[in-house]
TIKOL-68949 format. One line per 2 residues: number of its first residue (from 1); for each residue y, x, z of N, C-alpha, C. Coordinates in steps of 0.02 Angstrom, whole numbers. Layout:
% TIKOL-68949
NUM> Y,X,Z,Y,X,Z,Y,X,Z | ...
//
This chain:
% TIKOL-68949
1> -854,7256,6221,-932,7252,6223,-947,7300,6183 | -1020,7322,6195,-1067,7376,6167,-1044,7375,6085
3> -1045,7441,6068,-1025,7432,5994,-1093,7402,5947 | -1148,7411,5966,-1213,7377,5948,-1214,7292,5938
5> -1171,7270,5981,-1170,7199,5999,-1114,7176,5958 | -1054,7212,5943,-1005,7206,5893,-1032,7199,5829
7> -1068,7257,5810,-1090,7272,5740,-1142,7199,5734 | -1183,7195,5763,-1215,7126,5749,-1185,7067,5731
9> -1128,7063,5785,-1101,6997,5787,-1061,6998,5708 | -1052,7047,5683,-1016,7050,5619,-1060,7045,5568
11> -1123,7050,5587,-1183,7039,5532,-1193,6968,5530 | -1174,6949,5596,-1205,6872,5599,-1140,6817,5566
13> -1086,6843,5571,-1041,6816,5539,-1031,6817,5458 | -1074,6869,5424,-1096,6866,5373,-1150,6812,5354
15> -1185,6814,5386,-1241,6775,5367,-1222,6694,5369 | -1186,6681,5417,-1136,6607,5418,-1123,6600,5353
17> -1079,6647,5329,-1032,6642,5253,-1085,6614,5200 | -1154,6671,5204,-1196,6638,5148,-1220,6583,5168
19> -1243,6569,5227,-1263,6491,5250,-1219,6446,5214 | -1159,6468,5235,-1093,6399,5199,-1104,6399,5134
21> -1118,6459,5094,-1100,6461,5003,-1163,6437,4991 | -1225,6431,5035,-1304,6396,4995,-1277,6339,5015
23> -1261,6303,5078,-1249,6232,5079,-1217,6200,5037 | -1173,6243,5010,-1110,6198,4964,-1135,6197,4893
25> -1174,6243,4899,-1207,6252,4828,-1269,6193,4819 | -1299,6182,4874,-1360,6143,4878,-1330,6070,4875
27> -1263,6056,4901,-1218,5992,4917,-1200,5982,4844 | -1170,6034,4814,-1141,6023,4742,-1204,5986,4695
29> -1248,6020,4709,-1309,6008,4650,-1331,5947,4664 | -1330,5919,4733,-1349,5849,4743,-1287,5802,4722
31> -1228,5814,4726,-1169,5767,4715,-1160,5767,4648 | -1189,5827,4597,-1164,5825,4538,-1093,5850,4511
33> -1064,5881,4569,-1004,5895,4571,-978,5951,4615 | -943,5996,4611,-920,6051,4659,-896,6014,4736
35> -942,6046,4775,-913,6035,4850,-907,6089,4875 | -840,6098,4920,-823,6138,4964,-798,6140,5018
37> -777,6194,5049,-742,6185,5109,-667,6151,5105 | -651,6110,5145,-584,6092,5156,-546,6137,5190
39> -473,6117,5213,-419,6170,5229,-428,6170,5302 | -429,6239,5324,-438,6253,5385,-376,6240,5436
41> -375,6211,5483,-318,6199,5519,-315,6251,5577 | -278,6295,5546,-274,6360,5590,-260,6352,5672
43> -191,6317,5680,-171,6297,5762,-236,6277,5788 | -290,6232,5770,-326,6204,5790,-395,6242,5807
45> -393,6292,5767,-449,6353,5775,-436,6397,5805 | -376,6403,5841,-360,6463,5896,-393,6436,5952
47> -422,6503,5986,-475,6508,6030,-446,6539,6114 | -462,6512,6147,-436,6543,6212,-495,6595,6223
49> -470,6661,6252,-525,6714,6268,-532,6727,6320 | -506,6691,6374,-519,6721,6429,-610,6717,6459
51> -611,6749,6499,-690,6769,6511,-732,6714,6525 | -695,6664,6562,-739,6590,6579,-758,6555,6507
53> -689,6560,6469,-702,6532,6396,-758,6556,6358 | -768,6626,6362,-815,6668,6319,-877,6636,6360
55> -892,6642,6416,-944,6624,6462,-986,6562,6437 | -936,6522,6420,-950,6436,6408,-959,6425,6320
57> -925,6473,6285,-937,6479,6213,-1009,6504,6207 | -1016,6565,6241,-1093,6598,6235,-1123,6550,6233
59> -1144,6537,6289,-1187,6491,6331,-1197,6434,6285 | -1165,6393,6259,-1160,6323,6227,-1178,6334,6153
61> -1113,6368,6119,-1133,6378,6056,-1168,6425,6032 | -1185,6484,6073,-1229,6529,6045,-1289,6513,6066
63> -1326,6522,6132,-1373,6528,6171,-1411,6466,6146 | -1375,6406,6168,-1402,6331,6150,-1405,6327,6090
65> -1352,6317,6058,-1334,6288,5979,-1373,6351,5926 | -1367,6405,5939,-1412,6454,5901,-1488,6437,5902
67> -1505,6442,5962,-1590,6419,5986,-1607,6347,5939 | -1574,6298,5959,-1604,6243,5936,-1581,6244,5849
69> -1531,6300,5812,-1542,6302,5759,-1603,6338,5726 | -1630,6379,5771,-1694,6414,5743,-1740,6350,5730
71> -1749,6315,5789,-1805,6262,5801,-1788,6220,5743 | -1733,6206,5721,-1740,6142,5678,-1737,6164,5601
73> -1715,6221,5604,-1737,6254,5529,-1801,6282,5518 | -1843,6281,5565,-1920,6286,5573,-1943,6228,5552
75> -1914,6169,5592,-1942,6105,5566,-1928,6084,5501 | -1878,6087,5479,-1851,6073,5404,-1889,6113,5359
77> -1906,6169,5370,-1956,6201,5318,-2027,6181,5313 | -2043,6168,5374,-2106,6138,5384,-2132,6078,5337
79> -2069,6041,5341,-2074,5969,5304,-2050,5965,5244 | -2009,6015,5222,-1985,6010,5146,-2029,6011,5080
81> -2027,5988,5051,-2082,5977,4981,-2053,6022,4938 | -1989,6017,4931,-1955,6070,4865,-1964,6143,4898
83> -1991,6175,4854,-2006,6247,4868,-1936,6296,4877 | -1883,6273,4838,-1820,6300,4843,-1783,6292,4897
85> -1795,6232,4923,-1757,6206,4982,-1794,6235,5043 | -1862,6231,5049,-1900,6258,5088,-1890,6325,5101
87> -1869,6376,5049,-1863,6426,5069,-1792,6448,5096 | -1749,6409,5079,-1665,6406,5105,-1695,6387,5186
89> -1722,6359,5198,-1726,6328,5278,-1762,6401,5312 | -1805,6420,5283,-1844,6473,5320,-1805,6537,5324
91> -1768,6548,5273,-1710,6603,5275,-1660,6597,5329 | -1642,6543,5333,-1588,6523,5394,-1622,6521,5449
93> -1675,6496,5459,-1713,6512,5518,-1737,6585,5541 | -1746,6611,5488,-1759,6704,5519,-1683,6723,5532
95> -1631,6700,5514,-1557,6724,5518,-1531,6682,5582 | -1552,6632,5594,-1543,6603,5665,-1560,6621,5711
97> -1626,6667,5702,-1666,6689,5760,-1638,6755,5781 | -1600,6783,5735,-1567,6855,5747,-1512,6835,5791
99> -1468,6773,5767,-1403,6739,5802,-1428,6736,5869 | -1485,6693,5873,-1502,6663,5932,-1508,6734,5996
101> -1549,6776,5962,-1569,6842,6010,-1502,6885,6007 | -1448,6887,5967,-1396,6915,5984,-1351,6876,6046
103> -1362,6827,6040,-1319,6777,6089,-1353,6781,6160 | -1415,6792,6171,-1434,6794,6242,-1435,6880,6245
105> -1431,6911,6204,-1418,6980,6237,-1353,6978,6246 | -1292,6957,6218,-1233,6955,6249,-1226,6914,6303
107> -1244,6863,6317,-1243,6824,6378,-1269,6880,6443 | -1326,6910,6426,-1350,6955,6484,-1306,7011,6497
109> -1259,7033,6446,-1215,7082,6441,-1145,7053,6490 | -1141,7002,6471,-1087,6974,6496,-1086,6947,6561
111> -1152,6937,6604,-1170,6915,6674,-1182,6978,6706 | -1181,7039,6684,-1194,7093,6734,-1145,7101,6791
113> -1084,7100,6771,-1045,7092,6837,-1008,7026,6847 | -1052,6975,6837,-1026,6909,6830,-1026,6884,6925
115> -970,6869,6938,-956,6834,7010,-986,6763,7019 | -1006,6747,7075,-1048,6689,7100,-1016,6623,7047
117> -946,6641,7053,-915,6568,6997,-949,6552,6937 | -941,6636,6903,-957,6635,6837,-1036,6630,6824
119> -1082,6627,6868,-1143,6616,6873,-1149,6541,6872 | -1114,6511,6919,-1130,6445,6930,-1091,6409,6866
121> -1050,6430,6836,-1004,6403,6774,-1073,6429,6719 | -1098,6470,6704,-1166,6477,6657,-1207,6427,6679
123> -1224,6432,6717,-1272,6358,6748,-1262,6290,6732 | -1206,6283,6760,-1157,6220,6727,-1165,6208,6653
125> -1141,6272,6606,-1130,6254,6543,-1196,6260,6513 | -1252,6287,6544,-1315,6272,6509,-1344,6205,6510
127> -1338,6176,6577,-1357,6100,6592,-1321,6052,6547 | -1245,6071,6536,-1220,6014,6483,-1223,6003,6423
129> -1229,6076,6398,-1253,6099,6326,-1317,6056,6307 | -1368,6069,6363,-1427,6052,6336,-1418,5977,6353
131> -1402,5926,6396,-1385,5865,6391,-1347,5844,6323 | -1318,5861,6311,-1285,5858,6229,-1314,5861,6199
133> -1354,5917,6190,-1399,5922,6120,-1468,5876,6134 | -1494,5852,6198,-1541,5831,6211,-1550,5760,6155
135> -1485,5734,6136,-1496,5665,6099,-1468,5684,6028 | -1451,5623,5987,-1419,5641,5926,-1459,5667,5866
137> -1510,5692,5875,-1552,5719,5805,-1565,5668,5770 | -1540,5687,5698,-1557,5639,5640,-1614,5594,5640
139> -1670,5634,5671,-1754,5595,5661,-1794,5620,5707 | -1845,5585,5719,-1898,5598,5780,-1919,5674,5785
141> -1926,5695,5718,-1958,5765,5726,-1912,5823,5730 | -1844,5807,5718,-1805,5854,5739,-1777,5845,5817
143> -1788,5793,5834,-1769,5769,5909,-1840,5822,5947 | -1896,5808,5922,-1964,5840,5960,-1940,5922,5954
145> -1921,5955,5894,-1903,6018,5895,-1877,6041,5941 | -1799,6004,5962,-1746,6017,6002,-1775,6023,6071
147> -1829,5976,6078,-1845,5952,6159,-1895,6020,6166 | -1926,6031,6116,-1979,6078,6127,-1940,6152,6138
149> -1898,6163,6090,-1844,6219,6104,-1812,6234,6184 | -1785,6179,6202,-1762,6181,6259,-1813,6203,6320
151> -1862,6162,6319,-1914,6170,6371,-1945,6229,6364 | -1959,6265,6299,-1989,6321,6293,-1978,6395,6298
153> -1896,6394,6267,-1860,6444,6262,-1803,6434,6306 | -1759,6371,6298,-1684,6390,6312,-1671,6385,6384
155> -1718,6330,6435,-1728,6332,6501,-1761,6399,6531 | -1820,6418,6514,-1831,6481,6545,-1793,6540,6542
157> -1772,6557,6476,-1732,6609,6468,-1661,6608,6494 | -1630,6554,6510,-1567,6541,6543,-1583,6550,6619
159> -1656,6515,6645,-1663,6519,6711,-1667,6617,6729 | -1701,6638,6690,-1705,6704,6690,-1643,6753,6694
161> -1600,6738,6639,-1545,6789,6628,-1506,6767,6691 | -1493,6706,6702,-1436,6697,6752,-1457,6707,6836
163> -1528,6707,6846,-1562,6727,6908,-1540,6801,6916 | -1583,6829,6869,-1571,6917,6857,-1488,6928,6875
165> -1440,6887,6838,-1371,6922,6847,-1356,6915,6917 | -1392,6871,6952,-1372,6853,7032,-1401,6885,7081
//
């Protein structure tokens, strides 16, 4: 990958560590006791890094997941009455926005020389990820935020990138 994408991915990873630290801090405050991560099952965390797996992962987890993360963080910040939690959600929304932008740029880079099979895979993965994320929101407000992000951002961006690549 181009060095700038790699560097941004490293910055995004550090953001995610900070998000976890803050989330465990909030959870600990609400629980009245320390809350932290459990043991990492390293064999289960192993990834397959072939090109098709990377395309699937970037589409589902990064393009769709991070974009929906922005929408949900904005919605949570807007309805939060506690100023500290509102600020946390707003910060996460800004971070997730950078992560989503990185995801879309990464996918564009991945698809520059994609085969027709890989483009079909990207389209299919978008459809599957969107379907999976269209349901299961914790409440109606977050569900509406997800649907708006899918309609206004994810579908148009996916169509543009996959069409441009083909």
